[in-house]
C-alpha positions as CSV (number, residue, x, y, z in Angstrom):
1,M,12.1,30.9,23.8
2,A,15.7,31.4,22.9
3,N,16.5,32.4,19.4
4,F,18.5,30.5,16.8
5,P,21.9,32.2,17.3
6,T,21.6,31.6,21.0
7,H,20.9,27.9,20.6
8,I,23.8,27.6,18.1
9,A,26.2,29.4,20.5
10,I,25.2,27.5,23.6
11,G,25.1,24.2,21.7
12,T,28.6,24.8,20.3
13,V,30.0,25.5,23.8
14,V,28.4,22.4,25.3
15,S,29.5,20.2,22.4
16,G,33.0,21.7,22.6
17,A,33.2,20.9,26.3
18,L,32.1,17.4,25.7
19,A,34.7,17.0,22.9
20,T,37.4,18.3,25.2
21,V,36.6,15.6,27.8
22,T,36.3,13.0,25.1
23,V,39.8,13.9,23.7
24,A,41.3,14.0,27.2
25,A,39.9,10.5,27.9
26,D,41.3,9.2,24.6
27,M,37.9,7.6,23.9
28,V,37.8,7.9,20.2
29,A,40.1,8.1,17.2
30,P,41.0,11.7,16.2
31,E,39.3,11.5,12.8
32,N,36.0,10.9,14.5
33,I,35.9,13.7,17.1
34,V,34.6,16.3,14.6
35,A,31.8,14.0,13.5
36,V,30.5,13.3,17.0
37,T,30.9,17.0,17.9
38,L,28.8,18.1,15.0
39,A,26.1,15.6,16.2
40,G,25.9,17.6,19.4
41,V,25.6,20.9,17.6
42,L,22.9,19.5,15.4
43,G,21.0,18.3,18.5
44,S,21.1,21.8,20.0
45,V,18.9,23.2,17.2
46,L,17.0,20.1,16.1
47,P,13.9,20.7,18.3
48,D,13.1,23.8,16.3
49,I,12.8,21.8,13.1
50,D,9.0,22.0,13.5
51,L,9.0,25.8,13.3
52,K,7.6,26.2,9.8
53,D,9.1,28.6,7.4
54,S,11.7,29.6,10.0
55,R,15.4,30.0,9.5
56,P,16.2,26.9,11.6
57,A,13.7,24.7,9.7
58,R,15.0,25.8,6.3
59,A,18.6,25.4,7.3
60,M,18.1,22.0,8.9
61,F,16.1,20.5,6.1
62,A,18.7,21.8,3.6
63,G,21.5,20.3,5.8
64,L,19.7,17.0,6.3
65,G,19.1,16.8,2.5
66,V,22.9,17.2,1.9
67,F,23.8,14.8,4.7
68,F,21.5,12.0,3.7
69,S,22.2,12.4,0.0
70,F,26.0,12.0,0.6
71,A,25.4,9.2,3.1
72,V,23.4,7.2,0.5
73,L,26.1,8.0,-2.2
74,F,29.0,6.8,0.0
75,S,27.2,3.7,1.2
76,L,26.3,2.6,-2.4
77,E,29.5,3.8,-4.2
78,R,30.6,0.2,-5.1
79,K,27.2,-1.1,-6.2
80,Y,26.1,1.1,-9.1
81,S,27.5,3.1,-12.0
82,I,28.4,6.8,-11.9
83,A,25.1,7.7,-13.6
84,E,23.0,5.6,-11.2
85,M,24.8,7.1,-8.2
86,M,24.2,10.6,-9.5
87,I,20.5,9.9,-9.8
88,L,20.4,8.4,-6.3
89,W,22.3,11.4,-4.9
90,L,20.1,14.0,-6.5
91,G,16.9,12.1,-5.8
92,T,17.7,11.8,-2.1
93,L,18.6,15.5,-1.9
94,L,15.4,16.7,-3.5
95,F,13.2,14.2,-1.6
96,V,14.5,15.3,1.8
97,R,14.7,19.0,0.9
98,Y,11.2,19.3,-0.5
99,V,9.0,16.2,-0.2
100,A,10.0,15.1,3.3
101,K,9.8,18.7,4.5
102,E,6.2,19.2,3.2
103,V,5.0,15.9,4.7
104,F,6.7,16.7,8.0
105,F,5.0,20.1,8.4
106,R,1.7,18.7,7.4
107,F,1.7,16.6,10.6
108,S,3.6,18.7,13.1
109,Y,3.4,22.0,15.0
110,H,5.8,24.0,17.1
111,R,6.4,23.0,20.7
112,G,4.7,19.7,20.0
113,V,6.2,16.2,20.2
114,W,9.6,17.4,19.0
115,H,10.0,19.4,22.2
116,S,10.1,16.3,24.4
117,I,12.3,13.7,26.0
118,L,10.7,11.1,23.7
119,A,11.9,13.0,20.6
120,M,15.4,13.3,22.1
121,I,15.5,9.5,22.6
122,F,14.2,8.9,19.0
123,C,16.7,11.3,17.4
124,S,19.6,9.8,19.4
125,L,18.7,6.2,18.3
126,V,18.4,7.5,14.7
127,T,21.8,9.1,15.0
128,A,23.4,5.8,16.2
129,W,21.8,3.9,13.3
130,V,22.9,6.5,10.7
131,Y,26.5,6.6,12.0
132,S,26.7,2.9,12.1
133,K,24.8,1.8,9.0
134,L,25.0,4.7,6.6
135,L,28.4,6.2,7.5
136,G,30.1,2.9,8.4
137,R,31.4,4.1,11.8
138,D,32.2,1.6,14.6
139,E,29.4,0.9,17.1
140,G,31.3,2.8,19.8
141,V,31.5,5.9,17.7
142,A,27.9,5.6,16.7
143,W,26.7,5.6,20.3
144,L,29.1,8.3,21.3
145,A,27.6,10.5,18.5
146,A,24.1,9.6,19.8
147,G,25.1,10.7,23.3
148,F,26.4,14.0,22.0
149,L,23.2,14.6,20.1
150,A,21.1,13.8,23.1
151,I,23.0,16.3,25.3
152,G,22.7,19.0,22.7
153,F,19.0,18.2,22.3
154,L,18.4,18.4,26.0
155,T,20.4,21.7,26.2
156,H,17.9,23.2,23.7
157,L,14.9,22.1,25.8
158,V,16.3,23.4,29.1
159,L,17.3,26.7,27.5
160,D,13.8,27.2,26.1
161,E,12.4,26.6,29.6
162,L,14.8,29.0,31.2
163,Y,13.7,31.7,28.7
164,S,10.1,31.1,29.8
165,V,10.9,32.6,33.1
166,D,11.1,36.4,33.1
167,V,13.5,37.0,36.0
168,M,13.5,40.8,35.7
169,D,9.7,41.0,35.7
170,T,9.5,38.1,38.2
171,R,6.8,36.2,36.3
172,I,6.5,32.9,34.4
173,K,5.4,33.1,30.8
174,A,2.6,31.1,29.4
175,S,5.1,29.0,27.4
176,F,6.6,27.6,30.5
177,G,6.3,23.8,30.5
178,T,5.8,23.4,26.8
179,A,9.5,22.9,25.9
180,L,10.8,20.3,28.4
181,K,8.3,17.5,28.7
182,L,8.3,13.7,28.5
183,F,6.0,13.6,25.4
184,D,3.2,15.7,23.8
185,Y,0.3,15.5,26.2
186,K,-2.0,17.5,23.9
187,H,-1.6,15.3,20.8
188,L,-1.3,11.7,22.1
189,G,-1.6,10.4,18.6
190,H,1.7,12.1,17.7
191,S,3.4,10.8,20.8
192,S,2.1,7.3,20.2
193,A,3.5,7.4,16.6
194,M,6.8,8.6,17.8
195,G,6.9,6.0,20.6
196,I,6.3,3.2,18.0
197,A,9.0,4.7,15.7
198,T,11.4,4.8,18.6
199,V,11.0,1.1,19.4
200,L,11.4,0.2,15.7
201,V,14.6,2.3,15.4
202,F,16.0,0.8,18.6
203,L,15.7,-2.7,17.0
204,L,17.9,-1.5,14.2
205,T,20.6,0.2,16.3
206,P,24.1,-1.4,16.7
207,P,25.1,-3.2,19.9
208,T,26.0,-1.0,22.9
209,K,28.5,-3.4,24.6
210,V,31.7,-1.6,23.5
211,F,30.4,1.8,24.4
212,V,29.0,0.8,27.8
213,E,32.2,-1.1,28.8
214,N,34.4,1.9,28.0
215,I,32.2,4.7,29.3
216,S,31.8,2.8,32.6
217,S,35.5,1.9,32.9
218,R,36.9,2.9,36.3
219,T,40.3,3.7,34.8
220,L,38.6,6.1,32.4
221,W,37.1,8.2,35.2
222,T,40.2,8.0,37.3
223,G,42.3,9.3,34.5
224,L,39.8,12.2,33.8
225,H,39.8,13.1,37.5
226,Q,43.6,13.2,37.5
227,R,43.7,15.4,34.4
228,L,40.9,17.8,35.5
229,L,43.3,20.3,37.0
230,P,47.1,20.9,36.4
231,Q,49.4,19.0,38.7
232,D,51.9,21.8,39.0
233,K,51.6,25.3,37.3
234,W,48.8,26.4,35.0
235,F,49.9,26.0,31.4
236,G,53.4,25.2,32.6
237,G,55.0,28.5,31.7
238,M,57.1,29.2,28.6
239,A,60.3,28.2,30.4
240,W,58.9,24.8,31.3
241,I,57.9,24.3,27.6
242,I,61.4,25.2,26.4
243,D,63.5,23.4,29.0
244,N,61.3,20.4,29.6
245,P,59.3,19.2,26.6
246,P,56.1,17.4,27.5
247,P,56.6,13.6,27.9
248,K,55.4,11.4,25.1
249,K,52.0,9.8,25.6
250,A,52.2,6.2,26.8
251,D,51.2,3.8,24.2
252,R,47.7,2.3,24.7
253,I,47.4,-1.5,25.1
254,I,45.4,-2.6,22.0
255,P,44.3,-6.2,21.6
256,A,45.7,-8.1,18.7
257,G,43.7,-7.6,15.5
258,T,42.1,-4.2,16.5
259,S,43.1,-0.6,15.8
260,P,41.2,2.3,17.3
261,I,42.7,4.6,14.7
262,S,41.6,2.5,11.7
263,T,38.3,1.5,13.1
264,G,37.5,4.7,14.9
265,S,36.1,2.7,17.8
266,L,36.1,3.2,21.5
267,P,38.8,0.6,22.2
268,P,37.6,-2.4,24.2
269,V,38.9,-3.2,27.6
270,A,42.0,-5.4,27.4
271,K,41.4,-9.0,28.5
272,D,44.9,-9.3,30.1
273,A,44.5,-6.1,32.1
274,P,41.1,-6.0,33.9
275,G,39.7,-2.5,34.3
276,Q,42.4,-0.9,32.2
277,Q,41.3,1.6,29.5
278,Q,42.7,0.7,26.1
């Protein structure tokens, strides 16, 4: 299988490419692009969370402990006193870092259910719920982060399968087929439990309407196609930059009462301009 630095490097490249397309499409408020990109990087190493006592597992549980502790802190900041919030923050950090980690490894093994499409779907739904409910992001941003994580997760699985093929020695290793699978065929109990958990999390996720409407917008894809390659010269040249400053970006049509910058949402399609990306 690919090692940890390789997964991080490839995951960062893939997430960066997705972020570039997202920025070009003007799909999300600028303050949210880093948050959704990090979800993609996390997804690229998440399948190795079941590798006990490994660097990825230690790093991820430490990171998840910090993430969830601050998520709880920020979501409850107006409900409790400073002392109570400190207890909740520290308690969440220690629980995820030590208790949850030990329980997780007691019921998991490497290349099991976490190396599967089912796990990818489960983690994506959890991401949408966390971004929406714990971090307070708009539903469009929540599902965009879920999509980033899913692609990063899938990149990890595909990369592990590619490393199972020894091209130089023209042979297929015994590990081939264990990384990219629909579910864990050897431990159906684990797969059943994750399937049930996936359904339950799906019931808690935010609505998908805003995300689906915008991601399927014809204007969105037409604009991306037009921006795929430069219309004139590559990078324009220094003389072009000095003599002809780039034109200002046209203002987006935003329905009354909404603000993509303040809400961080994928702006809904304008009612008075069918098919136009907001």
